C-alpha positions as CSV (number, residue, x, y, z in Angstrom):
1,M,113.0,93.7,52.7
2,Q,115.6,92.2,50.3
3,K,113.9,94.0,47.4
4,W,114.3,97.4,49.2
5,L,117.9,96.7,50.0
6,R,118.6,95.9,46.4
7,Y,116.8,99.1,45.4
8,D,118.7,101.3,47.8
9,A,122.0,99.7,46.7
10,A,121.2,100.2,43.0
11,R,120.1,103.8,43.6
12,N,123.3,104.6,45.5
13,H,125.5,103.1,42.9
14,L,123.7,105.0,40.1
15,E,124.1,108.3,42.0
16,R,127.8,107.6,42.4
17,Y,128.1,106.9,38.7
18,E,126.1,110.1,37.8
19,S,128.5,112.1,40.0
20,E,131.8,110.6,38.9
21,G,131.0,109.2,35.5
22,E,132.9,106.3,33.8
23,A,136.0,107.0,36.0
24,H,134.1,105.4,38.9
25,L,133.4,102.2,36.9
26,R,137.0,102.0,35.8
27,R,138.1,101.8,39.4
28,I,135.9,98.8,40.1
29,I,137.3,95.3,40.4
30,T,135.2,92.3,41.2
31,P,136.4,89.0,42.7
32,Y,134.2,86.0,42.3
33,E,134.7,82.3,43.0
34,T,132.8,79.5,41.3
35,W,133.0,75.7,40.7
36,A,134.7,74.7,37.5
37,K,132.9,71.4,36.8
38,P,133.6,68.4,34.5
39,Y,130.3,69.0,32.6
40,E,128.0,72.0,32.1
41,P,124.8,71.2,30.2
42,R,124.0,73.1,27.1
43,T,121.6,75.9,27.3
44,K,118.2,75.6,25.5
45,H,119.5,78.0,22.9
46,Q,122.6,75.9,22.3
47,S,120.5,72.7,22.1
48,N,118.2,74.1,19.5
49,E,118.6,72.4,16.1
50,W,116.8,72.4,12.8
51,R,114.8,69.2,12.2
52,H,112.3,68.1,9.7
53,Y,108.8,67.9,11.1
54,G,108.3,64.5,12.7
55,S,112.0,63.6,12.7
56,P,113.3,62.1,16.0
57,R,115.2,64.2,18.4
58,K,118.9,63.5,18.7
59,S,119.5,61.1,21.7
60,K,121.6,62.3,24.5
61,V,124.6,60.3,25.5
62,C,124.8,59.7,29.2
63,Q,128.3,59.3,30.7
64,N,129.4,58.5,34.1
65,P,129.7,61.6,36.2
66,S,133.2,62.7,37.2
67,N,134.2,64.2,40.6
68,A,136.9,66.3,38.9
69,K,135.8,69.7,39.9
70,V,137.6,72.6,41.4
71,V,137.0,76.1,42.8
72,V,138.4,78.9,40.6
73,I,138.6,82.6,41.7
74,F,138.3,85.2,39.0
75,V,139.0,88.9,39.4
76,Y,138.1,91.3,36.6
77,D,137.6,94.9,35.8
78,C,136.2,96.9,32.8
79,V,139.3,96.0,30.8
80,G,139.1,92.2,31.3
81,V,140.1,89.4,33.6
82,I,143.0,90.3,35.7
83,L,143.6,87.1,37.5
84,T,142.4,83.5,37.7
85,H,143.4,81.4,40.7
86,T,142.7,77.8,41.5
87,V,141.9,76.9,45.0
88,P,143.6,73.6,46.1
89,R,141.1,70.8,46.1
90,Q,141.5,70.0,49.8
91,Q,141.4,73.6,50.8
92,T,138.3,75.2,52.3
93,F,137.6,78.6,50.8
94,N,137.2,80.7,54.0
95,A,138.1,84.1,55.2
96,Q,141.6,83.1,56.1
97,Y,142.3,81.7,52.6
98,Y,140.6,84.7,51.0
99,C,142.9,87.1,52.9
100,S,145.9,85.1,51.8
101,F,144.7,85.2,48.2
102,L,144.2,89.0,48.3
103,G,147.6,89.6,49.7
104,H,149.7,87.0,47.9
105,N,147.9,86.8,44.5
106,L,145.6,89.8,43.8
107,R,147.9,92.6,45.0
108,P,150.9,91.4,43.0
109,A,148.7,90.9,39.9
110,L,147.5,94.5,40.2
111,R,151.0,95.8,40.6
112,K,152.0,93.9,37.4
113,K,148.9,94.4,35.2
114,R,147.0,97.4,36.6
115,R,149.7,99.8,37.9
116,H,147.3,102.7,37.9
117,F,145.7,101.2,41.0
118,L,148.9,101.9,42.9
119,Q,148.0,105.7,42.9
120,N,144.3,105.3,42.7
121,P,143.2,102.3,44.8
122,P,140.5,100.0,43.4
123,I,136.9,99.8,44.5
124,I,135.9,96.3,45.4
125,L,132.5,94.9,44.2
126,Q,131.9,91.5,45.7
127,D,128.9,89.5,46.8
128,S,128.0,88.9,50.4
129,A,129.4,85.4,50.7
130,R,130.6,84.6,54.2
131,P,134.4,84.8,53.4
132,H,133.9,88.2,51.7
133,A,131.9,89.6,54.6
134,A,134.3,88.5,57.3
135,Q,135.7,91.2,59.6
136,A,139.3,90.1,58.8
137,V,138.7,90.9,55.1
138,A,137.1,94.2,55.9
139,D,140.1,95.1,58.1
140,L,142.5,94.2,55.3
141,F,140.8,96.4,52.8
142,D,140.6,99.2,55.3
143,R,144.4,98.9,56.0
144,W,145.1,99.1,52.2
145,G,142.7,102.0,51.7
146,W,140.4,100.0,49.3
147,E,136.8,100.9,49.2
148,V,134.1,98.2,49.2
149,L,130.8,98.8,47.5
150,Y,127.7,97.6,49.3
151,H,126.3,94.5,47.7
152,P,123.0,93.2,49.3
153,P,122.4,89.4,49.5
154,Y,120.7,87.7,46.5
155,S,121.5,90.4,44.0
156,P,123.0,88.7,40.9
157,D,121.8,91.7,38.8
158,L,124.4,93.8,40.7
159,S,127.1,91.3,40.1
160,P,128.9,91.6,36.8
161,C,130.4,88.1,37.2
162,D,126.9,86.6,37.5
163,F,125.3,88.3,34.5
164,D,128.4,88.7,32.3
165,L,131.7,87.0,32.9
166,I,130.7,83.6,34.1
167,P,128.1,82.9,31.5
168,K,130.5,84.0,28.8
169,M,133.3,81.8,30.3
170,K,131.1,78.7,30.5
171,E,129.5,79.1,27.0
172,P,132.2,77.3,25.0
173,L,132.5,74.6,27.7
174,R,128.9,73.6,27.7
175,G,128.1,70.2,26.3
176,I,131.7,69.0,26.7
177,H,132.7,66.2,29.2
178,F,136.1,66.8,30.9
179,R,137.7,63.9,32.7
180,T,140.4,65.6,34.8
181,V,141.0,68.8,36.6
182,P,143.8,69.8,34.3
183,E,141.5,69.4,31.3
184,I,138.9,71.6,33.0
185,L,141.4,74.3,33.9
186,Q,142.9,74.3,30.3
187,A,139.4,74.9,28.9
188,V,138.7,77.6,31.4
189,D,142.0,79.3,30.6
190,R,141.3,79.2,26.8
191,S,137.9,80.7,27.4
192,I,139.2,83.5,29.5
193,R,142.0,84.3,27.1
194,T,139.4,84.6,24.3
195,I,137.3,86.9,26.4
196,N,140.3,89.1,27.1
197,T,141.4,89.0,23.5
198,V,138.1,90.1,22.0
199,G,137.3,92.5,24.9
200,A,134.1,90.7,25.8
201,A,134.1,91.4,29.5
202,K,131.9,94.5,29.6
203,G,129.7,93.7,32.6
204,I,131.1,96.5,34.8
205,L,130.5,99.1,32.2
206,R,126.9,97.8,31.9
207,L,126.1,98.2,35.6
208,P,124.4,101.7,35.2
209,H,122.0,100.1,32.7
210,R,121.0,97.1,34.9
């Protein structure tokens, strides 16, 4: 069942792209929240190292785990990351908080950084997490005239943040131990600024080829 839902969603998105072209992709913005953690392990690719045959592997240093982690919301489009927002540590990320974020953080950011969306409202591409799927959120988007693209559950291949932005954001952070939330957020900010500077956030433009 999930396979067919993903197939139908992908087919509908592709037909929309074939009809409207790249202009459709340039209207898409995608919000995504994830944990920013004190440590992200290196990938196998990053851990590979040249060694002489028979030489011992480099030992891994174990450190005490830190509870310094925080939820960060990213919003990006085909140009780059529009907004990063840190959810207060004692705050539950629910529909009420998401509505507040959309109204008090995202809309002002769009007015400041993406003014073309004032005349041509954005299209929202978000996963089916419970806060995203809440009726209060749907009502808010409807009131603003913002379209929401259908995104079936368990479809990371249709989520640009899953296959593009978040892996690129985390890559320079992997293998580094951070002790405090400010250290984590500073590293995340540096990574996002680099992504924006070099124009590396191309996930939305890659959607038709997924």
